[in-house]
N, C-alpha and C positions, 0 to 999 in steps of 0.2 A: 428463469432470466427475468431480471427486473423489468418491469413494464408499467407505464403511466398511461392513462387513458389519452393523455394530451402529447405524449412523446411517441415518436415511431421508431424502427430500427432504423430508417434511412436518417431521422435527425442524430440519432445516437452515432451512427456511422460518421456524420458531418462533423460532431463534437470531438470523437477522436481524432480524426483528420485535422481538425483545429488544433487541437493540444498536441500532436505528434507529426508535424509536416513532414512528409518525406520517408516516414516510419519504414514502408515496404520496400525502400530503395536502398535502405542501409545493408550492407554485406553481411554481417552477423544475422540479420534476418532473412535474407535471400538463401543464405546456407543452411536454415533449420529443416527438419524434416517435416512433413505435412501431418503424420499420424496422428498426433495428440495437439489439438489446437491451444493456444493459451487462453485466457480470459481475462476480461477489465470488470471490475466490481465497482459498485455505488453502494453508498448507504447515505439515506437521506437524515441529516444531524438533528431535525427537529423532532422526529421521532426515536432519537436515540436515545436508551435506557442505559446512563452511565454506571449503574450498579449490576449489569449483566456481567458474567462472568467473574464474579467476585471471589476473589481467592485469599487465603490467610497465608502469610509466608513467615519463617523464622525472622527474628530482628536483625539477621545479619544480610538480609534480602531488602534492597531499596530500590527506587525508581525515580529518574528525573533527568535533568538536561546533562549534556556531557560537557564538562569544562576543564577536562585536564589535557594532558599532552596529545598533540595530534598523532604521533607516534605510535602510542600505545592503541589511539583507535584505529590505526592502520592495522598494526597486528591482529588484533580482534577481527576485523573484516577479512583481511586476507585468510585467517582460519577459517572462514565461512564460504567466501566465494571471492577469489583474487582480485578477479577484473573489476569488481566493485570498488576497490581503493582509490581509485581517482574522483570518484563521485563524492568522497568524505574530503572536500578541499579546505573545511575551515570556514566556508562560505554559507553553509546551511545549518538551520537549528537540527542537532542531534539528540536523540532521547534514548536513555539506556534502561537495562535492568542491569542491577549489580549485585554480586554476593561478596561481601566483605571488601567491599571498594572496587573490586574487581570487575571489568565488563562482563556482563553474561549473556546480554543480547541488546542489540541496538536497530535502530532505524533513523532516517531522515524525517523531518515534518516539514513537508513540501507545500508550496503555494503554487497552485496551477492557473491562479487568476480568475478573472470572472467571463463566462461566456453564455450567451443566449441560445436558450435551447426552448422550442416550441414557444417563441414569445416571453419566455419567462428568462429572468437573470439569475445564472446560479454562480455563486462565489465557492470555488472548489479548492480543497487541500487535500492532502493525505499521506498516509506513512508510507514511505519509499525505502527499498533496499534495506527491507525488515530480515534480520538474521539471529539465530541463536548458535553460540559456540556449542559443538558437539556434546561437551561434558555437563552443558546446562539443559540439554533437550528433554523433554516428555515431563516438565516439572508444572506448565502453565504459565513461566515467565515471558515467554514472546507474546503471548495472545492477552496477557494482562499489561505488557507493554503496548501493544497495538491500541486495547481499549483506553488505555490512558491517552494517549496520542489522539484517538477519536474524540474523548472528552474534549481535550484542548482545542482542537478545531470548533467544536460545537460551540465553547465558551468563547472563542474568539470571533464568533458570528459567520461561520462558513455555513453555507447550505448542504453541501455533500461532499463526503470524504471518499476517496476515488482510491482504488488499489489498480495499479497497472501492472499489466505483465506476469499473471501469475499461473501456476497450476495447482495452488492450494485454496481452490474455492471452497472445500468442506471446511477448512480450519477457519478462513475469513467469515464463512456463513454463521458460526457461532456466535459472534458477535451482530450478527444482522445483516451482514453485507450481503449484495445480490450480484450476481453476472447480468451485464446488459450488453456484452458482446464477446465473440470468440473469434480468433482470427489464427491463420498459420502463416506460412512465407509468402502465401499466393494472395493475400489479403483477407479481409472480413469474410467471416463464414456465413452463410446464410443459414439460419435453423429452419429444419424441416416444417414447423410450425408458423414460420412466418410468412 
């Protein structure tokens, strides 16, 4: 769990509530099981090493902002998690990995705004709705894409990069993201050491 001497569990919980008001009243959250809590993760961008997880790919692999037909993007998102398609409405920045110009992986670059945590102002952004099409998995494309987005956020002056609602903590931790809260359908889970 991420911990800063100046930030308490209660302050992190307040940040979560501020960023996601009414989250635990949503039907799809109330209908979840309790067994495996989801995680919220943060990465302090001032300490982020943009060269971490450096990979070499063939020339037919590229990364960049998505600027093509929204229908093609929707097809790719639908192949990974269909209920995410409405989130890709053309209003958010989308960053992708491509193979020969075709979408291999995708995510939104989200701006979560500025929040005061323990008397400090945090400008928070993050990759959201991160997905890799099945035929492109296990090659490192998705993690390089998230690393690139994290670098973009750092270069744009964000203080923290934030991963919301994930079960892939081991995967994101390869880039330095750390869990700061866990939750299930009943709310935030208090850890034994807190």
